[in-house]
N, C-alpha and C positions, 0 to 999 in steps of 0.2 A: 356635581355628583349624580344628579338625575340624568344628565346628558350621557355620562359614562355608562350608567346602568342600561339606558335605552340602546346604546351602541352594542353593548355586550349581548343584550337580549336579541337584537336584530341579527347579529352574527350567528347566534345559536339557532335561531329559526331558519336562517338561510342554510346552515349546515344540515339541519334535520330534513329540510325539503329536498336536499340533494341525495338523501339516502332512499333506497327503495322502500315501499310500504311494507314489504315482507321479503325476507331473504328467499333464495331459491328453495324450492321444495326438495327435501332430501328423500331420495328413493333408493331403497335397497332391493336390487333385482337378484333373485336366486339364480337365474340363468341369463346368458347374454341376449337371447332373443327378446326377453321382456325388458331388459335394459335398453336395447335398441329401439323397441317400440315406445318406451317412455320418452326417449329423446325425440322421436318423431312427433309425439303428441305435445310435449312440453317445451321443446326448444331450450332457450336459455333460462326458462323459468324453473327447470328441474336440474338437480345435481344428482347424477346416478352413480351408485357404487354397485359393481357386479360381484356377486359372491363366488361365482365359478367362471370357468372358461370352457370353450368348445373342445378343449384338449383334456378335459377332466371328465371322469365318470361321475355324474351328479348323484348317483345312488350312494356313493361312498365319499362323503365330504366330512372333514372334521370341523366342529364348531370352535375354531381357533379364536384366540382373544381379539384379533383384528376384526373378525366378523361380528363378534359380540359388541365391540365398540361401534361398528357401523350400524348395527341394529339399535343401539342406544340412541343414536342421532336421528334415526329415520322417522320421517313423517308417514311413509308408506312402504310396505314390503310387498313386492310383486313377484309371485312365484307360480309354478305350474300347479301345485297341489296334486290331488289324486294319490296322495301318499308318496309321491316321488322323492320328497325331501324329508320323509318321516324320521330318518336317522339323525338329522341335525337341525332342521328348522325349529322344532319345538324347544330345543336347547337355546337357540338364539333368542326367541321371543320371551322365554322364561328368564334367562340370565341377564338380558338387557334391562329388565325392569321398566320397559317402555310400554305404558298402557295404550299408546296410540296404535301399536301394531299387534296387540294381542288378538288372537282368533275371535272373530265376531265384531271387532272394532272396524270403523271405516278405513283405517290404515292397513288392514290385512286383506290382501287381494289374491285370490286363487284363480288363475286363468281357466283351469279345467272346468270350473263351474259354469262357464258360458259356452261350452261346446258339448257335442254328443260323443262320449267316449266309446271306442270300439274295444273288442277283446276282453269284455267283462267275463271273468271266469265263472263257470257253473258250479265249481267247488273250490274250496280253499285248502291247499295242502302244501306245506313248505317243502315237502319232498319233491315238488314239481319245480323247485328253483325260486327265483325272485318273482313271485306272483304278486301282481298289483290288484288288490281286491276290487277297486273301483273301475278298473279297466286300463288300457294302454295309455300311459301319461305323456307319450312323446308327440303331443298334438301339434307342435310347432312346425312339423314337416309338411303339413297341408296348409297352403296359403289361405284357404277359405276359413280355417280356424283362426288364423292371425286376424282376419277381417272381423270376425265375431268378437274376439278378445279386445281389439282396438276400440270398438264402440263402448264396451263396458269399462275399459280402463280410462278412457277419456272422461266418462261420466264420474268415475271415482275420483279422478284428479280434480274435476270441477267441484265435487262435493267437499273435498278436503280443503281446497284452496279456492273458495268461492269468489274471492277478489279477482281471480284470473280465469273464471269459468268461461268467459267468452273466448279467451285465447285458446284454451284447450279444445273447445268445441269447433272453433275455426280451423285449428290445425288438424283436428280429426277429419273434418270434411275434405280438406286438401289431401290428406294421406289416403283416405278411403277412395277418392276418385282416382288417384295415381295407382293405388294398389289394385283396384278392379281392372284398370287398363293393363296392368302388368300380368294379372291372372289370365286374361284373355290371350295375351301374347304368349305366355308360357304354355298354355293349353294347345295353341296352334303349333308352336315350335316342338312340343313334346309328342305330337301325333305319331312319329316313327317309333316311339317307345311302346306303343300299345301292343300287348301280346308278348312282350319280351319276358323271358324267364330269368330269374335271378336267385342266387343263394345269398342270404344275409349272414353276417357274422353274429350280430345280436338283433333282437326284434326292435330295431331302432327306427326304421324308415317305412313301416307298414302304411302309415297315413299317406306319405308321399307316393308310394307305389300304387295304392288304391286309387288315388286321384289321377295318376298318370296312366292307369290301366296296365301296370306291370304286374306280372304274376310271381309271387314268392313261392318257390318250391322247396325251400328248406333253410335251416339255420346251422351255422357251424357250431354254435353252443348246443349241446344235447338238451339242456334245459336253461331257461333264462338266467343269466348271471354265472353259469358254470363254464369253466374253461373247456374248449374243444378237446375231445379225447380221440385217440387213434381209432378206436372201434367205431365211434360215431362218424368220423371222417370217412372211414372205409364204407360205411353204409351209404353216405351221400354220394361217394364216387360210383358205387354200384347203381344208384338211382339215376345217374347220368344216362344210362342206356335207355331207360323208359321215359324219363322226364328231364331231358338235358337243359341245364341252365347255360346261358351265354356269358353271364357275369357273376362274380362273387364280390359283394359289397360290404365294406366295413365303415363304421363311423370314425371320425378323426381321432377319437380318444383311445381306440382299440389298438392293440399290438398287431403289426402287419404280418407276423410270421404265419399264422394259421391260414389266412386268406391267400397269402403268397404260395404256401404249400399246396392248397387245394387247387388254385389256379394252374399251377405247373402240372399237377397230376391229372387234372381234368382237361387240360388243353384249352382253357378259357382265360379271359382277362380278369384281373383283380382291380377294383376301383375303390378309392377312398373318397367318401363324401363328407364334407364338413358338416358336423352335427348341429352347428349353430353359427351365428355371426362370430367371426374371428377364428373359424376352424382352419382357415388357410389365409394366405396373403390376399387373395381375391375377394374374400367374403368380408367386406368392410361395413356393410349395413344390411338391412333386411332385403333390399332389392338386389344388391350384388351377390348376396348369399344364395338366393334362389337362382339367379343367372348362372352362378358357378356350379351348383348341384346339377342343374339341367344340362349345362354344357359338358360336364364330365360324363354324364350318362350317355348323351348323344354321341360324343366322341368315341367312347368305349364300345358302343353298340354298333358302330359302322362295320 
């Protein structure tokens, strides 16, 4: 009897030793760029669920049951912040009943807290459209912001999952080195874009264009979040005489009709830029996404 008990105990110990000390860290990423970054920093130690895609306008997302369920499982929620997700993220954190990801908890991470936001309004007036009180939240389009967020996110992962802290920090060092090399390459390749004038559909890529030295001379939306109007498009066309744009740019989630109309009437090229990882077939991760955006701009600007 004693021998049988010892055999069973030995088998149980062997089985438990074969299991990981901790299951993969559950990360709910509000946007694809933060999901991609979490994968770079965590590898197989993280399991990432992305709440949105680059083909969706993240301003207008419904807190559907599947998102609430994902929030309930999450150890960490990684979002942009700066009120970008104000219409749906508070619902997720509240309805999930998950104290690990409540605002102020270690599992609640806002990327915008670790960069300097541009476009902070001098006054708040909803008649001016979708105004972001804290500033322009589309920080992911400047790779230098990605670098700042990566350092902070790696430390947060290490804080939450201290057993694998060395792994997160090691993967961060590897990513940071490759990312800085890529930034240097992109800046060199993007030199021909300096001084280029563009019209944007939405105020989506201002960080990207400021980094590349591209001048934004107008927006198809008369005010942020409002659909282009005939009168406003006519004003932009008239402006082409004094400040001509060479390209009209839209994010991957926007309807192409307004930019196509403007391009045809202005005699310029219309360009779609993937707004995040997954915005088109070529944007498979953070590195290929920036390669794709830069390549599309360079090709259109020839």
